[in-house]
C-alpha positions in Angstrom: -17.0 2.5 10.2 -16.4 4.5 13.4 -14.8 3.8 16.8 -15.7 6.9 18.7 -18.7 6.5 20.6 -19.4 10.2 20.4 -19.5 10.5 16.6 -21.3 7.0 16.5 -24.4 8.3 18.0 -24.5 11.3 15.5 -23.6 9.2 12.6 -26.6 6.8 13.5 -29.0 9.6 13.7 -28.0 10.8 10.3 -28.2 7.3 8.7 -31.7 6.8 10.1 -32.7 8.9 7.1 -30.9 7.0 4.6 -32.1 3.3 4.0 -29.0 2.6 1.9 -26.4 3.5 4.5 -25.3 1.2 7.6 -23.1 2.5 10.4 -20.6 -0.1 11.5 -19.0 0.4 15.1 -15.4 -1.2 14.9 -12.1 -1.2 14.0 -11.0 -1.1 10.4 -8.1 -3.5 11.0 -10.3 -6.1 12.3 -13.3 -5.6 9.9 -14.9 -8.3 8.2 -15.3 -7.0 4.7 -16.7 -10.1 3.3 -19.3 -10.0 5.9 -20.5 -6.5 5.0 -20.0 -6.4 1.4 -21.1 -10.1 0.6 -20.3 -10.9 -3.0 -20.7 -7.3 -4.3 -17.4 -5.4 -5.3 -17.0 -2.2 -3.5 -15.5 1.1 -3.0 -13.6 2.6 -0.1 -13.9 6.2 0.9 -12.1 7.6 4.1 -9.9 10.0 6.2 -7.3 7.6 7.7 -5.8 7.8 10.9 -2.2 9.1 9.8 -0.6 6.8 12.3 -1.9 3.5 11.1 -2.3 4.6 7.1 0.1 1.5 6.4 -1.4 -1.2 8.2 -5.0 -0.1 6.8 -3.9 -0.2 3.3 -2.1 -3.5 3.8 -5.7 -4.6 5.2 -7.4 -3.1 2.2 -5.0 -4.6 -0.4 -6.2 -8.1 0.8 -9.4 -7.5 -0.9 -7.7 -5.9 -3.9 -9.6 -8.3 -6.3 -13.1 -7.0 -4.9 -12.2 -3.1 -4.6 -13.2 -1.0 -7.6 -11.2 2.0 -6.1 -10.1 3.5 -2.9 -10.2 7.1 -2.2 -8.5 8.1 1.0 -7.1 11.4 2.9 -3.7 10.9 4.1 -0.7 12.7 5.0 1.1 14.5 1.7 4.2 12.8 2.8 2.7 9.3 2.6 0.7 10.0 -0.5 4.0 11.3 -2.4 5.4 7.9 -1.1 2.5 5.8 -2.5 2.9 7.5 -6.1 6.8 7.7 -6.2 8.4 6.1 -9.1 11.7 3.9 -8.7 15.0 5.8 -8.4 13.5 8.7 -6.1 13.9 9.3 -2.6 10.4 8.8 -1.5 10.2 5.5 -3.3 10.1 2.4 -1.0 8.2 -0.6 0.1 5.0 1.3 0.3 5.4 2.6 -2.9 6.1 -1.1 -4.3 2.9 -2.3 -2.3 0.6 0.2 -3.4 1.7 -0.2 -7.2 1.7 -3.9 -7.0 -2.2 -3.9 -6.3 -3.1 -0.5 -7.8 -2.5 2.9 -9.6 -2.0 5.3 -7.1 -2.8 9.0 -7.9 -2.4 12.4 -5.7 -5.7 14.3 -6.8 -5.6 17.1 -4.4 -3.5 18.8 -1.8 -5.3 19.7 1.5 -4.2 22.4 3.5 -4.1 22.3 7.2 -6.7 24.9 7.8 -9.6 22.6 5.9 -9.6 20.8 9.2 -10.9 21.6 12.7 -8.5 21.6 15.0 -5.9 21.7 12.1 -3.3 19.1 12.2 0.3 19.7 12.0 0.8 18.3 8.6 -0.4 18.9 4.9 -2.9 16.3 3.8 -3.7 15.0 0.5 -6.8 12.8 -1.4 -5.2 10.0 -3.1 -6.8 7.5 -5.5 -5.7 3.9 -5.9 -7.3 2.3 -8.6 -6.7 -1.7 -9.0 -5.6 -3.5 -10.8 -1.9 -2.4 -10.3 1.3 -4.1 -12.0 0.6 -7.4 -10.5 -1.5 -8.0 -13.4 1.5 -8.1 -15.9 4.1 -9.5 -13.5 3.2 -13.5 -13.8 3.4 -13.7 -9.6 1.2 -16.4 -8.2 1.9 -15.8 -4.8 1.5 -12.0 -3.9 2.0 -12.2 -0.5 5.5 -14.1 -0.6 6.3 -11.9 -3.3 5.7 -8.8 -1.3 7.6 -10.1 1.8 10.7 -10.6 -0.4 10.4 -7.0 -1.5 10.1 -5.8 2.1 13.2 -7.7 2.6 15.0 -6.0 -0.1 14.1 -2.6 1.4 15.0 -3.9 4.9 18.0 -1.5 5.5 17.1 1.1 2.6 20.8 2.7 3.1 22.3 -0.5 2.1 22.8 -1.9 -1.4 20.6 -4.5 -2.3 23.4 -7.2 -1.9 23.8 -6.4 1.7 20.1 -6.9 2.2 19.8 -10.3 0.4 22.9 -11.6 2.3 21.2 -12.8 5.3 18.7 -14.6 3.3 20.4 -16.4 0.6 24.3 -15.6 1.3 26.8 -13.4 -0.8 27.6 -15.7 -3.5 23.8 -16.3 -4.2 22.8 -12.9 -4.0 25.7 -11.8 -6.2 24.8 -14.6 -8.9 21.1 -13.6 -8.8 21.7 -9.9 -9.4 23.9 -10.7 -12.2 21.4 -13.1 -13.7 18.6 -10.5 -13.7 20.8 -8.0 -15.3 21.3 -5.7 -12.1 24.4 -4.1 -10.9 26.2 -5.3 -7.8 25.6 -1.9 -6.1 22.0 -1.6 -7.2 19.8 -0.4 -4.5 16.0 -1.6 -3.8 14.8 1.9 -4.4 16.0 1.9 -8.1 14.1 -1.3 -9.1 10.8 -1.3 -10.8 8.2 -3.8 -9.8 9.2 -5.5 -12.8 12.7 -5.7 -11.8 11.8 -7.3 -8.1 9.8 -10.0 -10.0 12.7 -11.0 -12.4 15.1 -11.0 -9.3 12.4 -13.0 -7.3 11.9 -15.5 -10.0 15.7 -16.2 -10.3 15.8 -16.9 -6.5 12.9 -19.4 -7.1 10.0 -17.6 -6.3 6.8 -17.9 -8.1 
């Protein structure tokens, strides 16, 4: 898939010699994956535009049940966030999203000099292979669960209780944390997806 008209012409010229390659002109955020792939499972390979990496990954994860693997080049800092473990500074909502649907792994660091012109940041090839932790969490509505997780990370410097307060009130938030076995001063970046799922169910989520 390509938006740049200059590259499209060159890509189509190359693809003319490859009967199993189709060049699609368009925006990946608007792409009809089902229309292109049909009923087949598929793999994703790409060098993602760094400024819209997160929206693209959200879009791909909508098709997680049909994707065998995602192999993409992203900014190194983003790759580290995708693969980060709970308790670390880089662990956040993007980490939880990626790990809910896949198993992220940083495969290769790529220096700036590998590109022409060189970018201002170091890059990395990251592989995201479904299934992720969702398979073991007993969550029926993944989208609603992730909305809840995103709300928990709304203000990362705040404790979880303060992020939940606007949603359910202080008393209910405190009771839910106690019931889930979490400290009253717990922060979202300390919770595993299993702990988020436990808290979500305590609040009536399914």
